[in-house]
NUVOKOL-186212 format. One line per 3 residues: their letters; for each residue x, y, z of N, C-alpha, C, CB. Coordinates in nm, 2 decimals, always signed. Glycine has a CB too. Layout:
A = X/Y/Z/X/Y/Z/X/Y/Z/X/Y/Z | ...
This chain:
MKR = +3.57/+12.33/+7.38/+3.57/+12.46/+7.28/+3.46/+12.58/+7.36/+3.49/+12.41/+7.10 | +3.35/+12.55/+7.44/+3.30/+12.65/+7.50/+3.39/+12.70/+7.57/+3.20/+12.64/+7.57 | +3.46/+12.61/+7.65/+3.55/+12.68/+7.78/+3.66/+12.79/+7.68/+3.66/+12.52/+7.90
ALT = +3.68/+12.70/+7.58/+3.79/+12.80/+7.50/+3.75/+12.92/+7.46/+3.84/+12.75/+7.39 | +3.62/+12.92/+7.40/+3.59/+13.03/+7.36/+3.57/+13.16/+7.46/+3.49/+13.00/+7.29 | +3.50/+13.10/+7.60/+3.49/+13.18/+7.68/+3.63/+13.24/+7.77/+3.40/+13.12/+7.75
FFK = +3.75/+13.15/+7.75/+3.88/+13.23/+7.78/+3.88/+13.30/+7.67/+4.01/+13.14/+7.79 | +3.87/+13.33/+7.56/+3.92/+13.42/+7.44/+3.82/+13.57/+7.51/+3.86/+13.33/+7.23 | +3.72/+13.53/+7.45/+3.60/+13.60/+7.54/+3.67/+13.74/+7.66/+3.52/+13.45/+7.65
LLF = +3.74/+13.66/+7.74/+3.76/+13.75/+7.87/+3.92/+13.80/+7.85/+3.73/+13.66/+8.03 | +4.02/+13.68/+7.74/+4.15/+13.76/+7.74/+4.11/+13.92/+7.63/+4.28/+13.64/+7.65 | +4.01/+13.91/+7.55/+3.99/+13.98/+7.44/+3.93/+14.15/+7.56/+3.86/+13.89/+7.31
LFL = +3.84/+14.11/+7.64/+3.80/+14.16/+7.74/+3.88/+14.25/+7.81/+3.75/+14.08/+7.82 | +3.99/+14.18/+7.88/+4.11/+14.25/+7.93/+4.19/+14.33/+7.85/+4.19/+14.15/+7.99 | +4.23/+14.29/+7.74/+4.30/+14.38/+7.64/+4.19/+14.50/+7.60/+4.34/+14.29/+7.49
CLA = +4.07/+14.50/+7.58/+4.04/+14.63/+7.58/+3.99/+14.72/+7.66/+3.99/+14.64/+7.51 | +4.00/+14.68/+7.78/+4.01/+14.74/+7.89/+4.14/+14.81/+7.92/+4.00/+14.65/+7.98 | +4.26/+14.73/+7.87/+4.33/+14.82/+7.87/+4.39/+14.92/+7.77/+4.39/+14.78/+7.92
QAL = +4.29/+14.90/+7.68/+4.31/+15.03/+7.58/+4.24/+15.12/+7.64/+4.26/+15.01/+7.43 | +4.11/+15.10/+7.70/+4.07/+15.18/+7.74/+4.14/+15.30/+7.85/+3.98/+15.12/+7.78 | +4.22/+15.19/+7.93/+4.26/+15.28/+8.06/+4.39/+15.37/+7.98/+4.32/+15.18/+8.22
LFF = +4.47/+15.31/+7.89/+4.56/+15.42/+7.81/+4.50/+15.54/+7.72/+4.66/+15.35/+7.73 | +4.36/+15.47/+7.70/+4.28/+15.58/+7.64/+4.29/+15.72/+7.71/+4.14/+15.54/+7.64 | +4.22/+15.72/+7.84/+4.20/+15.79/+7.92/+4.31/+15.85/+8.01/+4.13/+15.74/+7.97
VPL = +4.44/+15.80/+8.00/+4.54/+15.86/+8.07/+4.62/+15.88/+8.00/+4.60/+15.82/+8.16 | +4.61/+16.04/+8.02/+4.71/+16.14/+7.94/+4.90/+16.10/+7.95/+4.68/+16.32/+8.02 | +4.96/+16.17/+7.82/+5.09/+16.16/+7.87/+5.15/+16.21/+7.98/+5.16/+16.20/+7.79
ADK = +5.25/+16.17/+8.05/+5.29/+16.20/+8.16/+5.38/+16.35/+8.12/+5.37/+16.06/+8.23 | +5.32/+16.46/+8.15/+5.36/+16.55/+8.09/+5.28/+16.68/+8.17/+5.34/+16.53/+7.94 | +5.35/+16.86/+8.17/+5.33/+16.92/+8.27/+5.16/+16.96/+8.31/+5.41/+17.03/+8.25
SAF = +5.10/+16.92/+8.20/+4.92/+16.93/+8.21/+4.89/+16.88/+8.30/+4.82/+16.87/+8.11 | +4.93/+16.76/+8.36/+4.89/+16.66/+8.45/+4.91/+16.72/+8.56/+4.96/+16.53/+8.43 | +5.06/+16.79/+8.60/+5.08/+16.83/+8.73/+4.99/+16.97/+8.74/+5.24/+16.83/+8.76
AAL = +4.95/+17.02/+8.60/+4.85/+17.15/+8.62/+4.73/+17.14/+8.66/+4.84/+17.22/+8.52 | +4.69/+17.03/+8.65/+4.55/+16.98/+8.66/+4.54/+16.92/+8.81/+4.52/+16.86/+8.55 | +4.64/+16.85/+8.89/+4.65/+16.84/+9.00/+4.65/+16.93/+9.06/+4.72/+16.78/+9.03
NGN = +4.72/+17.04/+9.04/+4.73/+17.19/+9.14/+4.62/+17.28/+9.08/+4.90/+17.30/+9.12 | +4.50/+17.21/+9.02/+4.37/+17.29/+9.02/+4.38/+17.40/+8.89/+4.36/+17.37/+9.16 | +4.50/+17.37/+8.81/+4.49/+17.50/+8.69/+4.44/+17.48/+8.57/+4.60/+17.55/+8.65
AGD = +4.39/+17.58/+8.50/+4.30/+17.49/+8.39/+4.42/+17.46/+8.26/+4.13/+17.61/+8.32 | +4.38/+17.37/+8.20/+4.48/+17.32/+8.09/+4.45/+17.15/+8.10/+4.66/+17.38/+8.13 | +4.43/+17.09/+7.99/+4.40/+16.95/+7.98/+4.46/+16.91/+7.84/+4.24/+16.92/+7.99
MFG = +4.44/+16.78/+7.81/+4.47/+16.72/+7.72/+4.35/+16.79/+7.62/+4.48/+16.55/+7.75 | +4.25/+16.79/+7.66/+4.13/+16.86/+7.61/+4.11/+16.99/+7.58/+4.06/+16.84/+7.68 | +4.24/+17.06/+7.63/+4.24/+17.22/+7.63/+4.10/+17.27/+7.70/+4.23/+17.28/+7.46
GTV = +4.15/+17.33/+7.83/+4.05/+17.43/+7.92/+3.99/+17.34/+8.01/+3.93/+17.53/+7.83 | +3.97/+17.23/+8.00/+3.88/+17.14/+8.13/+4.01/+17.04/+8.20/+3.72/+17.02/+8.04 | +3.98/+17.04/+8.30/+4.07/+16.95/+8.38/+4.00/+16.83/+8.38/+4.11/+17.00/+8.53
SCF = +4.09/+16.72/+8.33/+4.04/+16.60/+8.33/+4.04/+16.53/+8.47/+4.12/+16.52/+8.23 | +3.94/+16.43/+8.54/+3.96/+16.39/+8.62/+4.08/+16.26/+8.61/+3.84/+16.39/+8.65 | +4.09/+16.22/+8.48/+4.19/+16.09/+8.48/+4.37/+16.18/+8.45/+4.12/+15.96/+8.31
SAL = +4.37/+16.27/+8.47/+4.47/+16.33/+8.43/+4.60/+16.27/+8.58/+4.43/+16.52/+8.41 | +4.50/+16.29/+8.68/+4.60/+16.24/+8.78/+4.64/+16.07/+8.77/+4.52/+16.26/+8.92 | +4.58/+16.00/+8.67/+4.61/+15.84/+8.70/+4.73/+15.88/+8.59/+4.47/+15.69/+8.66
SLI = +4.80/+15.96/+8.51/+4.92/+15.96/+8.44/+5.03/+15.99/+8.52/+4.91/+16.06/+8.34 | +5.01/+15.99/+8.66/+5.14/+15.97/+8.74/+5.17/+15.85/+8.78/+5.16/+16.05/+8.84 | +5.06/+15.75/+8.78/+5.08/+15.60/+8.79/+5.15/+15.53/+8.75/+5.01/+15.54/+8.77
SDE = +5.25/+15.45/+8.77/+5.35/+15.41/+8.67/+5.29/+15.27/+8.61/+5.50/+15.40/+8.74 | +5.34/+15.21/+8.53/+5.29/+15.13/+8.42/+5.24/+14.98/+8.50/+5.43/+15.11/+8.29 | +5.38/+14.96/+8.55/+5.33/+14.85/+8.66/+5.21/+14.85/+8.74/+5.41/+14.84/+8.75
VKI = +5.16/+14.98/+8.80/+5.05/+14.95/+8.91/+4.93/+14.96/+8.82/+5.05/+15.07/+9.04 | +4.92/+15.02/+8.68/+4.81/+14.98/+8.59/+4.81/+14.84/+8.55/+4.83/+15.06/+8.46 | +4.88/+14.79/+8.55/+4.86/+14.62/+8.51/+4.82/+14.56/+8.60/+4.98/+14.55/+8.48
LLL = +4.86/+14.58/+8.74/+4.80/+14.53/+8.85/+4.67/+14.57/+8.86/+4.85/+14.57/+8.95 | +4.65/+14.67/+8.87/+4.51/+14.72/+8.87/+4.38/+14.65/+8.81/+4.51/+14.84/+8.80 | +4.47/+14.62/+8.66/+4.38/+14.58/+8.53/+4.35/+14.43/+8.59/+4.48/+14.59/+8.35
MFL = +4.49/+14.35/+8.65/+4.45/+14.22/+8.65/+4.39/+14.16/+8.79/+4.57/+14.13/+8.61 | +4.41/+14.24/+8.89/+4.34/+14.16/+9.02/+4.25/+14.25/+9.05/+4.44/+14.14/+9.16 | +4.21/+14.36/+8.99/+4.09/+14.47/+9.06/+3.95/+14.49/+8.91/+4.19/+14.68/+9.11
ILP = +3.99/+14.52/+8.83/+3.90/+14.54/+8.70/+3.86/+14.41/+8.64/+3.98/+14.62/+8.60 | +3.95/+14.36/+8.60/+3.92/+14.20/+8.55/+3.85/+14.12/+8.61/+4.03/+14.12/+8.55 | +3.86/+14.09/+8.74/+3.79/+14.01/+8.84/+3.64/+14.05/+8.83/+3.85/+14.03/+9.00
LLM = +3.64/+14.21/+8.87/+3.48/+14.24/+8.87/+3.41/+14.21/+8.73/+3.46/+14.41/+8.90 | +3.48/+14.29/+8.59/+3.39/+14.24/+8.50/+3.37/+14.08/+8.50/+3.43/+14.30/+8.37 | +3.47/+13.99/+8.48/+3.41/+13.85/+8.49/+3.32/+13.85/+8.58/+3.50/+13.76/+8.51
AVM = +3.27/+13.88/+8.70/+3.14/+13.87/+8.77/+3.03/+13.91/+8.73/+3.14/+13.90/+8.87 | +3.07/+14.06/+8.65/+2.96/+14.09/+8.57/+2.88/+14.04/+8.48/+2.98/+14.15/+8.53 | +3.01/+13.96/+8.39/+2.95/+13.89/+8.29/+2.90/+13.77/+8.28/+3.01/+13.88/+8.23
ALP = +2.93/+13.73/+8.44/+2.85/+13.58/+8.44/+2.71/+13.60/+8.49/+2.92/+13.46/+8.54 | +2.63/+13.74/+8.50/+2.50/+13.78/+8.55/+2.43/+13.69/+8.41/+2.47/+13.97/+8.57 | +2.28/+13.69/+8.41/+2.24/+13.61/+8.31/+2.19/+13.76/+8.22/+2.12/+13.49/+8.36
CFN = +2.16/+13.87/+8.27/+2.16/+13.94/+8.18/+2.25/+14.02/+8.08/+2.11/+13.98/+8.23 | +2.35/+13.98/+8.11/+2.45/+13.98/+7.97/+2.46/+13.86/+7.88/+2.61/+14.00/+8.00 | +2.38/+13.76/+7.91/+2.37/+13.67/+7.80/+2.33/+13.70/+7.69/+2.31/+13.58/+7.83
FVF = +2.35/+13.78/+7.58/+2.29/+13.88/+7.48/+2.24/+13.72/+7.36/+2.44/+14.04/+7.41 | +2.16/+13.76/+7.27/+2.17/+13.63/+7.18/+2.26/+13.65/+7.07/+2.04/+13.58/+7.12 | +2.36/+13.73/+7.03/+2.51/+13.73/+6.91/+2.60/+13.77/+7.04/+2.52/+13.89/+6.75
GLE = +2.59/+13.76/+7.14/+2.73/+13.79/+7.28/+2.78/+13.92/+7.24/+2.90/+13.66/+7.28 | +2.86/+13.94/+7.35/+2.95/+14.06/+7.32/+3.09/+14.10/+7.25/+2.98/+14.10/+7.43 | +3.08/+14.02/+7.14/+3.23/+14.02/+7.07/+3.20/+14.14/+7.01/+3.26/+13.89/+6.95
PVL = +3.07/+14.17/+6.93/+3.07/+14.28/+6.84/+3.10/+14.44/+6.91/+2.94/+14.27/+6.78 | +3.03/+14.44/+7.02/+3.03/+14.54/+7.07/+3.20/+14.58/+7.14/+2.91/+14.54/+7.15 | +3.26/+14.51/+7.21/+3.40/+14.47/+7.21/+3.48/+14.48/+7.09/+3.40/+14.35/+7.25
LIC = +3.47/+14.45/+7.01/+3.54/+14.47/+6.87/+3.54/+14.64/+6.83/+3.45/+14.36/+6.74 | +3.40/+14.67/+6.84/+3.42/+14.82/+6.81/+3.48/+14.90/+6.90/+3.31/+14.87/+6.79 | +3.43/+14.87/+7.01/+3.53/+14.95/+7.12/+3.62/+14.99/+7.11/+3.57/+14.91/+7.20
MFV = +3.71/+14.84/+7.08/+3.83/+14.82/+7.02/+3.93/+14.92/+6.97/+3.81/+14.75/+6.92 | +3.85/+14.91/+6.82/+3.91/+14.99/+6.75/+3.89/+15.17/+6.76/+3.87/+14.93/+6.64 | +3.75/+15.18/+6.80/+3.74/+15.30/+6.84/+3.86/+15.39/+6.95/+3.61/+15.30/+6.90
LRY = +3.90/+15.33/+7.03/+3.99/+15.35/+7.14/+4.12/+15.36/+7.06/+3.99/+15.22/+7.26 | +4.14/+15.24/+7.00/+4.26/+15.24/+6.95/+4.31/+15.37/+6.86/+4.25/+15.14/+6.88 | +4.19/+15.41/+6.76/+4.22/+15.50/+6.64/+4.21/+15.63/+6.72/+4.11/+15.48/+6.49
ASS = +4.12/+15.63/+6.82/+4.09/+15.77/+6.86/+4.20/+15.86/+6.95/+3.97/+15.77/+6.95 | +4.26/+15.73/+7.04/+4.41/+15.75/+7.11/+4.50/+15.81/+7.05/+4.48/+15.64/+7.15 | +4.51/+15.74/+6.94/+4.65/+15.74/+6.80/+4.61/+15.89/+6.75/+4.63/+15.57/+6.61
NLF = +4.49/+15.95/+6.72/+4.47/+16.05/+6.70/+4.49/+16.16/+6.82/+4.35/+16.04/+6.65 | +4.43/+16.17/+6.91/+4.45/+16.23/+7.02/+4.63/+16.25/+7.05/+4.37/+16.16/+7.12 | +4.70/+16.17/+7.08/+4.83/+16.17/+7.13/+4.91/+16.20/+7.05/+4.87/+16.08/+7.17
GGA = +4.87/+16.19/+6.89/+4.98/+16.19/+6.82/+5.09/+16.09/+6.80/+5.02/+16.28/+6.85 | +5.04/+16.00/+6.87/+5.16/+15.85/+6.84/+5.14/+15.77/+6.96/+5.34/+15.88/+6.83 | +5.17/+15.64/+6.92/+5.07/+15.52/+7.04/+5.24/+15.52/+7.14/+4.99/+15.28/+6.94
KLA = +5.23/+15.50/+7.26/+5.31/+15.44/+7.32/+5.37/+15.28/+7.27/+5.25/+15.44/+7.45 | +5.48/+15.28/+7.33/+5.51/+15.10/+7.31/+5.39/+15.02/+7.37/+5.66/+15.05/+7.40 | +5.39/+15.05/+7.50/+5.29/+14.96/+7.54/+5.15/+14.93/+7.49/+5.27/+14.99/+7.66
ESL = +5.10/+15.07/+7.43/+4.98/+15.09/+7.36/+4.99/+14.99/+7.20/+4.98/+15.27/+7.35 | +5.10/+15.03/+7.17/+5.10/+14.94/+7.03/+5.08/+14.78/+7.07/+5.25/+14.95/+6.94 | +5.14/+14.74/+7.16/+5.15/+14.60/+7.18/+5.02/+14.57/+7.23/+5.25/+14.56/+7.27
FGM = +4.93/+14.63/+7.32/+4.79/+14.59/+7.35/+4.76/+14.60/+7.20/+4.69/+14.68/+7.46 | +4.72/+14.72/+7.11/+4.66/+14.72/+6.98/+4.69/+14.58/+6.91/+4.71/+14.84/+6.89 | +4.83/+14.56/+6.89/+4.84/+14.44/+6.82/+4.75/+14.32/+6.87/+4.99/+14.40/+6.82
MTT = +4.79/+14.30/+7.03/+4.73/+14.16/+7.07/+4.55/+14.16/+7.06/+4.78/+14.12/+7.26 | +4.51/+14.28/+7.09/+4.38/+14.30/+7.01/+4.33/+14.27/+6.90/+4.36/+14.39/+7.00 | +4.39/+14.33/+6.83/+4.37/+14.32/+6.65/+4.38/+14.16/+6.65/+4.53/+14.42/+6.52
FIG = +4.49/+14.12/+6.68/+4.50/+13.96/+6.65/+4.37/+13.88/+6.74/+4.67/+13.89/+6.71 | +4.35/+13.86/+6.83/+4.24/+13.81/+6.88/+4.12/+13.87/+6.85/+4.25/+13.81/+7.00 | +4.10/+13.97/+6.82/+3.98/+14.01/+6.70/+3.98/+13.91/+6.60/+4.00/+14.17/+6.61
MVL = +4.08/+13.88/+6.50/+4.11/+13.83/+6.40/+4.06/+13.66/+6.46/+4.28/+13.88/+6.35 | +4.07/+13.64/+6.56/+4.04/+13.50/+6.55/+3.86/+13.50/+6.61/+4.18/+13.40/+6.66 | +3.83/+13.63/+6.69/+3.69/+13.62/+6.72/+3.60/+13.63/+6.65/+3.66/+13.66/+6.79
VPV = +3.62/+13.71/+6.49/+3.57/+13.75/+6.41/+3.47/+13.65/+6.37/+3.65/+13.79/+6.32 | +3.54/+13.57/+6.32/+3.51/+13.44/+6.25/+3.40/+13.31/+6.31/+3.66/+13.37/+6.24 | +3.47/+13.33/+6.44/+3.38/+13.28/+6.52/+3.23/+13.32/+6.57/+3.44/+13.27/+6.61
WLV = +3.24/+13.47/+6.61/+3.09/+13.52/+6.62/+3.02/+13.52/+6.53/+3.06/+13.64/+6.65 | +3.07/+13.54/+6.37/+3.00/+13.52/+6.27/+2.91/+13.37/+6.23/+3.08/+13.56/+6.20 | +2.99/+13.25/+6.23/+2.93/+13.15/+6.28/+2.84/+13.11/+6.37/+2.98/+13.11/+6.30
HAL = +2.87/+13.18/+6.49/+2.78/+13.16/+6.59/+2.69/+13.24/+6.57/+2.82/+13.18/+6.72 | +2.64/+13.36/+6.50/+2.56/+13.44/+6.51/+2.47/+13.37/+6.39/+2.61/+13.57/+6.51 | +2.52/+13.30/+6.29/+2.45/+13.27/+6.18/+2.37/+13.11/+6.26/+2.57/+13.26/+6.02
IKF = +2.41/+13.06/+6.30/+2.36/+12.94/+6.37/+2.25/+13.02/+6.46/+2.48/+12.83/+6.45 | +2.27/+13.09/+6.57/+2.17/+13.17/+6.62/+2.05/+13.21/+6.54/+2.23/+13.27/+6.65 | +2.08/+13.27/+6.42/+1.94/+13.32/+6.32/+1.88/+13.19/+6.26/+1.99/+13.44/+6.16
VYL = +1.95/+13.11/+6.23/+1.91/+13.02/+6.20/+1.79/+12.91/+6.29/+2.02/+12.97/+6.16 | +1.87/+12.93/+6.40/+1.76/+12.86/+6.54/+1.60/+12.96/+6.54/+1.86/+12.91/+6.73 | +1.65/+13.11/+6.54/+1.53/+13.15/+6.53/+1.45/+13.16/+6.45/+1.53/+13.21/+6.57
ISG = +1.51/+13.16/+6.32/+1.39/+13.15/+6.20/+1.33/+12.96/+6.18/+1.49/+13.21/+6.03 | +1.38/+12.90/+6.22/+1.33/+12.76/+6.21/+1.24/+12.71/+6.32/+1.44/+12.67/+6.22 | +1.27/+12.76/+6.46/+1.24/+12.73/+6.57/+1.30/+12.65/+6.62/+1.14/+12.70/+6.58
SAD = +1.42/+12.63/+6.61/+1.49/+12.49/+6.68/+1.51/+12.54/+6.79/+1.63/+12.41/+6.63 | +1.56/+12.67/+6.82/+1.56/+12.73/+6.97/+1.47/+12.71/+7.06/+1.56/+12.86/+6.99 | +1.34/+12.71/+7.03/+1.24/+12.66/+7.12/+1.25/+12.50/+7.15/+1.12/+12.69/+7.06
NDR = +1.25/+12.44/+7.03/+1.26/+12.31/+7.05/+1.36/+12.24/+7.19/+1.30/+12.27/+6.91 | +1.47/+12.28/+7.10/+1.61/+12.24/+7.19/+1.62/+12.30/+7.32/+1.74/+12.29/+7.12 | +1.56/+12.41/+7.38/+1.50/+12.44/+7.49/+1.42/+12.37/+7.60/+1.45/+12.51/+7.45
SER = +1.31/+12.31/+7.50/+1.23/+12.26/+7.55/+1.28/+12.10/+7.58/+1.11/+12.28/+7.47 | +1.37/+12.06/+7.48/+1.43/+11.89/+7.57/+1.51/+11.93/+7.64/+1.51/+11.76/+7.48 | +1.59/+12.03/+7.63/+1.69/+12.05/+7.79/+1.60/+12.06/+7.89/+1.78/+12.20/+7.80
LRR = +1.47/+12.10/+7.90/+1.39/+12.14/+8.03/+1.37/+12.00/+8.05/+1.25/+12.23/+8.02 | +1.30/+11.91/+7.96/+1.24/+11.81/+7.97/+1.35/+11.70/+8.05/+1.19/+11.77/+7.84 | +1.46/+11.70/+7.99/+1.58/+11.60/+8.04/+1.64/+11.69/+8.19/+1.73/+11.57/+7.89
EYE = +1.61/+11.78/+8.21/+1.65/+11.82/+8.34/+1.52/+11.80/+8.45/+1.71/+11.98/+8.33 | +1.38/+11.78/+8.41/+1.31/+11.78/+8.48/+1.28/+11.62/+8.53/+1.22/+11.85/+8.42 | +1.33/+11.52/+8.37/+1.33/+11.41/+8.41/+1.43/+11.35/+8.52/+1.32/+11.36/+8.31
RMT = +1.57/+11.41/+8.51/+1.68/+11.39/+8.58/+1.63/+11.43/+8.74/+1.80/+11.48/+8.51 | +1.57/+11.55/+8.75/+1.55/+11.58/+8.90/+1.42/+11.50/+8.97/+1.52/+11.75/+8.92 | +1.35/+11.47/+8.89/+1.20/+11.39/+8.93/+1.23/+11.22/+8.91/+1.04/+11.45/+8.78
GIG = +1.33/+11.18/+8.85/+1.33/+11.05/+8.85/+1.25/+11.00/+8.74/+1.29/+10.99/+8.99 | +1.20/+11.05/+8.65/+1.09/+11.00/+8.52/+1.17/+11.01/+8.40/+0.94/+11.11/+8.50 | +1.15/+10.91/+8.37/+1.19/+10.86/+8.20/+1.10/+10.85/+8.12/+1.23/+10.73/+8.17
RVN = +1.14/+10.82/+8.00/+1.02/+10.80/+7.89/+1.01/+10.66/+7.90/+1.06/+10.84/+7.74 | +1.09/+10.60/+7.93/+1.09/+10.43/+7.96/+1.05/+10.36/+8.10/+1.24/+10.38/+7.95 | +1.15/+10.42/+8.20/+1.16/+10.39/+8.32/+1.10/+10.42/+8.39/+1.22/+10.39/+8.36
KRR = +0.95/+10.44/+8.37/+0.85/+10.48/+8.47/+0.73/+10.34/+8.49/+0.77/+10.64/+8.43 | +0.65/+10.40/+8.58/+0.52/+10.31/+8.58/+0.42/+10.38/+8.70/+0.57/+10.13/+8.63 | +0.31/+10.32/+8.75/+0.21/+10.38/+8.79/+0.18/+10.31/+8.94/+0.10/+10.36/+8.68
CPE = +0.16/+10.39/+9.00/+0.14/+10.35/+9.15/-0.01/+10.26/+9.13/+0.12/+10.51/+9.26 | +0.03/+10.13/+9.20/-0.15/+10.04/+9.17/-0.26/+10.15/+9.29/-0.14/+9.79/+9.25 | -0.20/+10.21/+9.38/-0.33/+10.27/+9.49/-0.36/+10.39/+9.41/-0.29/+10.32/+9.66
CGE = -0.28/+10.46/+9.38/-0.36/+10.60/+9.34/-0.32/+10.68/+9.22/-0.36/+10.70/+9.44 | -0.25/+10.55/+9.14/-0.23/+10.62/+8.95/-0.14/+10.69/+8.95/-0.34/+10.70/+8.87 | -0.02/+10.75/+9.03/+0.10/+10.86/+9.04/+0.16/+10.77/+8.93/+0.20/+10.89/+9.21
TIA = +0.26/+10.87/+8.88/+0.30/+10.82/+8.78/+0.47/+10.83/+8.82/+0.24/+10.89/+8.65 | +0.53/+10.73/+8.88/+0.68/+10.69/+8.97/+0.79/+10.66/+8.88/+0.66/+10.54/+9.08 | +0.92/+10.66/+8.92/+1.01/+10.60/+8.86/+1.01/+10.45/+8.89/+1.13/+10.67/+8.89
MEA = +1.07/+10.39/+8.81/+1.07/+10.22/+8.81/+1.12/+10.20/+8.94/+1.17/+10.14/+8.69 | +1.24/+10.23/+8.99/+1.32/+10.19/+9.07/+1.26/+10.26/+9.20/+1.47/+10.22/+9.03 | +1.19/+10.30/+9.23/+1.11/+10.37/+9.34/+1.05/+10.23/+9.44/+0.96/+10.48/+9.27
KFC = +1.06/+10.26/+9.55/+1.03/+10.19/+9.67/+0.92/+10.22/+9.70/+1.12/+10.20/+9.79 | +0.87/+10.36/+9.73/+0.75/+10.43/+9.78/+0.69/+10.52/+9.68/+0.77/+10.50/+9.91 | +0.54/+10.52/+9.66/+0.47/+10.62/+9.58/+0.46/+10.77/+9.62/+0.33/+10.58/+9.58
RRC = +0.50/+10.87/+9.59/+0.59/+10.97/+9.66/+0.44/+11.07/+9.71/+0.73/+11.05/+9.53 | +0.30/+11.02/+9.66/+0.20/+11.09/+9.67/+0.11/+11.02/+9.79/+0.15/+11.11/+9.53 | +0.11/+10.86/+9.76/+0.03/+10.79/+9.90/+0.13/+10.74/+9.99/-0.07/+10.65/+9.87
GTD = +0.21/+10.73/+9.96/+0.35/+10.62/+10.05/+0.31/+10.51/+10.05/+0.38/+10.64/+10.22 | +0.27/+10.47/+9.95/+0.25/+10.26/+9.92/+0.36/+10.25/+9.95/+0.22/+10.17/+9.75 | +0.39/+10.16/+10.01/+0.53/+10.05/+9.98/+0.53/+9.96/+9.83/+0.54/+9.90/+10.11
LSE = +0.62/+10.00/+9.78/+0.62/+9.91/+9.66/+0.73/+9.83/+9.64/+0.60/+9.97/+9.54 | +0.81/+9.78/+9.73/+0.91/+9.66/+9.74/+0.83/+9.56/+9.72/+1.00/+9.63/+9.87 | +0.71/+9.52/+9.81/+0.65/+9.38/+9.78/+0.64/+9.38/+9.67/+0.53/+9.34/+9.83
EDE = +0.56/+9.49/+9.59/+0.53/+9.46/+9.46/+0.65/+9.43/+9.34/+0.45/+9.58/+9.42 | +0.78/+9.48/+9.39/+0.87/+9.45/+9.31/+0.92/+9.27/+9.30/+0.97/+9.55/+9.34 | +0.92/+9.23/+9.43/+0.95/+9.10/+9.47/+0.85/+9.03/+9.43/+0.97/+9.09/+9.60
E = +0.70/+9.03/+9.38/+0.64/+8.93/+9.31/+0.65/+8.93/+9.19/+0.52/+8.92/+9.34
C-alpha cells in the first residue's frame, strides 16, 4: 500500500510538471520568433519571456526532458528527509495543478490536445489522491492529539536498538563478572570479555 501510494505521488508530480511546462511555453507563433530576435512583444505583452524559446522545441523533446531529466531529479529531491512533511505534498500539488490548468486556459484562450490530456489525467489522479490524503491527514491529526505518534516512534526506536545490539525483553542476561546486560546467545561479554561459553555448557 505504501509503495503504491508513493507511485501515485510520483506519477501525480510528473503530470503536474507537464502542466507547468505547458503553462510556461507559449504557443508557437510570431511572438516567439520576435522574442528570439530581441524584439519587444510577448504573450504577456511588452516583456520578453525567457520561456518563449521553448516554444520551438517539439513535443517529443519536451516529453523526453520530463521523463529523463526533470522527473528523476524531483524523485531524488523528494527522497530528502526535509520534504517529509506532516501532511505530505499532495495538497500543494493539487493546488498547483488547478492553478496551472485554469490559468493556462485563460491566458491561451484554449488548451491544446496534449494539455487537455494532461489536465484530465491530473484531475483523475487528484480525485484518487484526495480521499487518501484526507484519511492520512486525519490519522496524523489523531496521532498528534493522542500522543500515539511519540509512542509509536519510541517503540520503533526500541525495536531498532534491540535489533542492533542483540538485546531483547526476554532473551537477555547479565555477565557474572561485570553485570553487563548481554544477549542470551552471546559467547563473550562485550565489556569485560569474559568467556561465557563455559557457563553455557554447565
